Steps between C-alpha positions, in 0.01 A plus 500: 500500500625844395814352343286252308273774366794725412660212306168428325464866398858516372451176305176626343660831397806323358280256307294786356814687394651186343202455269481868411208610715542859609445544871353832606760710681234705677590539870145390590575161346810453716310623807224244450749218448670599825163503677437148368847381600442632853170312513288812544290434190421205276616487139135534399479825700830623355372434149169675564671803653747521212227477237313780679823703507556448126143605422541812714835580341371452147184695579709790621698493177179493298355790697813705434474438126133594503574824685774582252270436205217703655734790564631486145147485355386797709794706378429409138129585533575836659726587207232402249221705661443838338580795723205692611 
């Protein structure tokens, strides 16, 4: 069973690469594929967990940008305020 799943995963990744689909190199992706290969989770669960991971990862990036912009705006405002 494990060998069959490992072969299926390798075939799917090779097929994606052959038609130019970029496969995410995030370690979480590989971890979830290994969990599926081992039979610990279903592919549906792997997909759901990976989508949640992507949303969390992208949210963290967005939060960082927002913090950077807020910090920059605060510095600009403090320079524009008259002393006194």
